[in-house]
MIGUKOL-645826 format. One record per atom (N, C-alpha, C): residue number from 1; x, y, z; atom name. Coordinates in Angstrom, 3 decimals. Each point is the difference from the previous one (the first is absolute). Layout:
N
(site NUM (X Y Z) CA) ...
***
This chain:
85
(site 1 (0.832 -1.179 0.000) N) (site 1 (-0.832 1.179 0.000) CA) (site 1 (0.882 1.249 0.000) C) (site 2 (-0.229 0.852 -0.959) N) (site 2 (0.775 1.230 -0.077) CA) (site 2 (-0.499 1.000 1.044) C) (site 3 (0.940 0.697 0.568) N) (site 3 (-0.318 1.017 0.998) CA) (site 3 (-0.040 1.366 -0.670) C) (site 4 (-0.751 0.909 0.596) N) (site 4 (0.027 1.388 -0.476) CA) (site 4 (1.321 0.625 0.451) C) (site 5 (0.330 1.126 -0.623) N) (site 5 (1.230 0.690 0.402) CA) (site 5 (-0.081 0.442 1.459) C) (site 6 (-1.173 0.396 0.470) N) (site 6 (-0.153 0.386 1.406) CA) (site 6 (0.239 -1.194 0.929) C) (site 7 (-0.480 -1.178 -0.407) N) (site 7 (0.210 -1.200 0.817) CA) (site 7 (1.480 -0.380 0.029) C) (site 8 (0.661 0.147 -1.141) N) (site 8 (1.437 -0.309 -0.042) CA) (site 8 (0.768 0.989 0.869) C) (site 9 (-0.346 1.293 -0.100) N) (site 9 (0.662 1.018 0.821) CA) (site 9 (-0.201 -0.305 1.486) C) (site 10 (-1.215 -0.335 0.382) N) (site 10 (-0.279 -0.313 1.408) CA) (site 10 (0.787 -1.225 0.456) C) (site 11 (0.075 -1.003 -0.863) N) (site 11 (0.751 -1.211 0.335) CA) (site 11 (1.486 0.279 0.136) C) (site 12 (0.546 0.795 -0.926) N) (site 12 (1.418 0.360 0.090) CA) (site 12 (0.269 0.837 1.248) C) (site 13 (-0.901 0.920 0.295) N) (site 13 (0.171 0.846 1.188) CA) (site 13 (0.038 -0.866 1.258) C) (site 14 (-0.843 -1.009 0.040) N) (site 14 (-0.011 -0.920 1.141) CA) (site 14 (1.330 -0.754 0.103) C) (site 15 (0.512 -0.472 -1.147) N) (site 15 (1.265 -0.736 0.003) CA) (site 15 (1.166 0.898 0.417) C) (site 16 (0.002 1.234 -0.499) N) (site 16 (1.060 0.947 0.367) CA) (site 16 (-0.076 0.304 1.493) C) (site 17 (-1.207 0.202 0.503) N) (site 17 (-0.172 0.294 1.427) CA) (site 17 (0.494 -1.165 0.859) C) (site 18 (-0.319 -1.221 -0.413) N) (site 18 (0.445 -1.177 0.758) CA) (site 18 (1.526 -0.103 0.004) C) (site 19 (0.633 0.291 -1.134) N) (site 19 (1.446 -0.164 -0.126) CA) (site 19 (0.779 1.132 0.644) C) (site 20 (-0.519 1.223 -0.118) N) (site 20 (0.794 1.162 0.421) CA) (site 20 (-0.515 0.691 1.250) C) (site 21 (-1.247 -0.220 0.342) N) (site 21 (-0.592 0.711 1.127) CA) (site 21 (-0.543 1.362 -0.378) C) (site 22 (0.147 0.383 -1.285) N) (site 22 (-0.574 1.266 -0.454) CA) (site 22 (-1.518 -0.088 0.028) C) (site 23 (-0.667 1.128 0.248) N) (site 23 (-1.462 -0.005 -0.113) CA) (site 23 (-0.406 -0.311 -1.441) C) (site 24 (-0.996 -0.848 -0.165) N) (site 24 (-0.457 -0.369 -1.341) CA) (site 24 (-0.415 1.229 -0.797) C) (site 25 (-0.490 1.033 0.677) N) (site 25 (-0.428 1.215 -0.674) CA) (site 25 (1.136 0.763 -0.663) C) (site 26 (1.243 -0.289 0.412) N) (site 26 (1.155 0.652 -0.624) CA) (site 26 (0.318 -0.586 -1.362) C) (site 27 (-0.561 -1.159 -0.304) N) (site 27 (0.290 -0.680 -1.268) CA) (site 27 (-0.991 0.510 -1.047) C) (site 28 (0.471 0.956 -0.782) N) (site 28 (-0.819 0.633 -1.038) CA) (site 28 (0.617 -0.284 -1.368) C) (site 29 (-0.807 0.108 -1.042) N) (site 29 (0.454 -0.353 -1.347) CA) (site 29 (1.245 0.767 -0.426) C) (site 30 (0.132 1.243 0.391) N) (site 30 (1.121 0.809 -0.468) CA) (site 30 (1.260 -0.147 0.843) C) (site 31 (-0.023 -0.864 0.994) N) (site 31 (1.152 -0.154 0.894) CA) (site 31 (1.030 -0.956 -0.585) C) (site 32 (1.254 0.385 0.159) N) (site 32 (1.116 -0.857 -0.389) CA) (site 32 (0.282 -0.965 1.154) C) (site 33 (0.243 -1.255 -0.341) N) (site 33 (0.283 -0.970 1.062) CA) (site 33 (1.274 0.367 0.761) C) (site 34 (1.012 0.481 -0.715) N) (site 34 (1.270 0.294 0.667) CA) (site 34 (0.058 1.429 0.526) C) (site 35 (-0.338 0.978 -0.827) N) (site 35 (0.168 1.398 0.389) CA) (site 35 (-1.048 0.480 0.996) C) (site 36 (-1.245 -0.396 -0.169) N) (site 36 (-1.069 0.492 0.873) CA) (site 36 (-0.313 -0.942 1.161) C) (site 37 (0.026 -1.293 -0.271) N) (site 37 (-0.396 -0.963 1.033) CA) (site 37 (1.216 -0.633 0.692) C) (site 38 (1.208 0.303 -0.501) N) (site 38 (1.256 -0.461 0.609) CA) (site 38 (0.040 -1.530 0.153) C) (site 39 (-0.424 -0.688 -1.047) N) (site 39 (-0.016 -1.459 0.012) CA) (site 39 (1.299 -0.501 -0.629) C) (site 40 (0.755 -0.804 0.755) N) (site 40 (1.263 -0.517 -0.536) CA) (site 40 (-0.264 -1.231 -0.874) C) (site 41 (1.048 -0.488 -0.637) N) (site 41 (-0.169 -1.084 -0.977) CA) (site 41 (-0.487 -1.298 0.649) C) (site 42 (0.449 -0.290 1.200) N) (site 42 (-0.456 -1.214 0.681) CA) (site 42 (-1.497 0.082 0.325) C) (site 43 (-0.419 1.129 0.520) N) (site 43 (-1.431 0.170 0.299) CA) (site 43 (-0.816 -0.021 -1.289) C) (site 44 (0.555 0.583 -1.066) N) (site 44 (-0.716 0.011 -1.272) CA) (site 44 (-0.206 -1.421 -0.498) C) (site 45 (1.018 -0.835 0.130) N) (site 45 (-0.151 -1.386 -0.450) CA) (site 45 (-1.066 -0.724 0.835) C) (site 46 (-0.043 0.253 1.292) N) (site 46 (-1.028 -0.609 0.854) CA) (site 46 (-1.387 0.457 -0.437) C) (site 47 (-0.129 1.285 -0.277) N) (site 47 (-1.291 0.537 -0.447) CA) (site 47 (-0.394 -0.641 -1.332) C) (site 48 (0.955 -0.141 -0.912) N) (site 48 (-0.290 -0.603 -1.308) CA) (site 48 (-0.443 -1.453 0.164) C) (site 49 (0.707 -0.761 0.808) N) (site 49 (-0.371 -1.415 0.216) CA) (site 49 (-1.413 -0.079 0.585) C) (site 50 (-0.281 0.849 0.982) N) (site 50 (-1.329 -0.018 0.606) CA) (site 50 (-1.073 0.483 -0.978) C) (site 51 (0.359 0.957 -0.867) N) (site 51 (-0.955 0.481 -1.015) CA) (site 51 (-0.306 -1.109 -1.010) C) (site 52 (1.019 -0.781 -0.342) N) (site 52 (-0.230 -1.116 -0.923) CA) (site 52 (-1.004 -0.985 0.593) C) (site 53 (0.153 -0.278 1.271) N) (site 53 (-0.929 -0.915 0.672) CA) (site 53 (-1.392 0.614 0.106) C) (site 54 (-0.049 1.255 0.384) N) (site 54 (-1.291 0.666 0.235) CA) (site 54 (-0.812 0.130 -1.279) C) (site 55 (0.687 0.335 -1.109) N) (site 55 (-0.723 0.260 -1.244) CA) (site 55 (0.133 -1.149 -1.003) C) (site 56 (0.704 -1.054 0.372) N) (site 56 (0.160 -1.178 -0.849) CA) (site 56 (0.550 0.378 -1.385) C) (site 57 (1.068 0.784 0.019) N) (site 57 (0.692 0.374 -1.232) CA) (site 57 (1.486 -0.270 0.193) C) (site 58 (0.723 -0.065 -1.119) N) (site 58 (1.451 -0.164 0.073) CA) (site 58 (0.651 1.342 -0.327) C) (site 59 (0.929 0.408 0.840) N) (site 59 (0.772 1.215 -0.239) CA) (site 59 (1.458 -0.439 -0.079) C) (site 60 (0.530 -0.165 -1.219) N) (site 60 (1.379 -0.477 -0.147) CA) (site 60 (0.999 0.982 0.612) C) (site 61 (1.150 -0.525 0.443) N) (site 61 (1.026 0.848 0.616) CA) (site 61 (0.369 1.167 -0.898) C) (site 62 (0.100 -0.259 -1.316) N) (site 62 (0.402 1.068 -0.916) CA) (site 62 (-1.058 1.101 -0.100) C) (site 63 (-1.227 -0.286 0.370) N) (site 63 (-1.057 1.017 -0.039) CA) (site 63 (-0.005 0.852 1.262) C) (site 64 (0.527 -0.534 1.079) N) (site 64 (-0.063 0.714 1.286) CA) (site 64 (0.739 1.337 -0.083) C) (site 65 (1.120 0.057 -0.717) N) (site 65 (0.757 1.237 -0.137) CA) (site 65 (-0.789 1.105 -0.687) C) (site 66 (-0.991 -0.373 -0.789) N) (site 66 (-0.812 0.988 -0.692) CA) (site 66 (-1.159 0.513 0.830) C) (site 67 (-0.182 -0.545 1.172) N) (site 67 (-1.108 0.419 0.872) CA) (site 67 (0.494 1.101 0.923) C) (site 68 (0.113 1.202 -0.533) N) (site 68 (0.539 1.132 0.772) CA) (site 68 (-1.057 0.646 0.894) C) (site 69 (-1.222 0.072 -0.498) N) (site 69 (-1.065 0.654 0.770) CA) (site 69 (-1.109 -1.012 0.317) C) (site 70 (-0.863 0.390 0.900) N) (site 70 (-1.146 -0.842 0.333) CA) (site 70 (-0.871 -0.179 -1.244) C) (site 71 (-0.122 1.072 -0.807) N) (site 71 (-0.781 -0.102 -1.241) CA) (site 71 (0.596 -1.060 -0.929) C) (site 72 (1.334 -0.057 -0.083) N) (site 72 (0.651 -1.021 -0.834) CA) (site 72 (-0.427 -1.398 0.451) C) (site 73 (-0.009 -0.230 1.307) N) (site 73 (-0.355 -1.325 0.528) CA) (site 73 (-1.473 -0.311 -0.235) C) (site 74 (-0.847 0.990 0.233) N) (site 74 (-1.439 -0.206 -0.223) CA) (site 74 (-0.255 -0.331 -1.462) C) (site 75 (0.614 0.734 -0.900) N) (site 75 (-0.186 -0.253 -1.437) CA) (site 75 (0.543 -1.366 -0.393) C) (site 76 (1.165 -0.357 0.535) N) (site 76 (0.595 -1.291 -0.344) CA) (site 76 (-0.922 -1.144 0.432) C) (site 77 (-0.490 0.076 1.224) N) (site 77 (-0.879 -1.061 0.516) CA) (site 77 (-1.306 -0.039 -0.800) C) (site 78 (-0.561 1.157 -0.281) N) (site 78 (-1.243 0.057 -0.771) CA) (site 78 (0.191 -0.619 -1.387) C) (site 79 (1.100 0.365 -0.658) N) (site 79 (0.276 -0.558 -1.328) CA) (site 79 (0.257 -1.505 0.064) C) (site 80 (0.696 -0.445 1.034) N) (site 80 (0.280 -1.437 0.145) CA) (site 80 (-1.297 -0.779 0.228) C) (site 81 (-0.908 0.569 0.792) N) (site 81 (-1.288 -0.659 0.220) CA) (site 81 (-0.802 -0.058 -1.300) C) (site 82 (0.013 1.083 -0.754) N) (site 82 (-0.735 0.045 -1.264) CA) (site 82 (0.570 -1.016 -0.984) C) (site 83 (1.318 -0.106 -0.054) N) (site 83 (0.642 -0.938 -0.921) CA) (site 83 (-0.327 -1.448 0.356) C) (site 84 (-0.192 -0.265 1.295) N) (site 84 (-0.314 -1.357 0.466) CA) (site 84 (-1.430 -0.407 -0.334) C) (site 85 (-0.885 0.990 -0.050) N) (site 85 (-1.437 -0.277 -0.164) CA) (site 85 (-0.328 -0.514 -1.387) C) 
***
């Protein structure tokens, strides 16, 4: 089942909050994972693994480097879900 972009954003915000302790409300589409949310590479990999499980999509290692903003991740997951359907 494909999720809406709002559902994906909410799910990612929950995963970021669990991993970093940041308030989920701080996770907005225009935020950079590194510059705005101060997420290091290890935490990012944990978030990606958990996002793969949560949304039942595959995010290859080579794609993770392209996920600079929350919007990038939301779009990637949305497109991956659409491609699977």
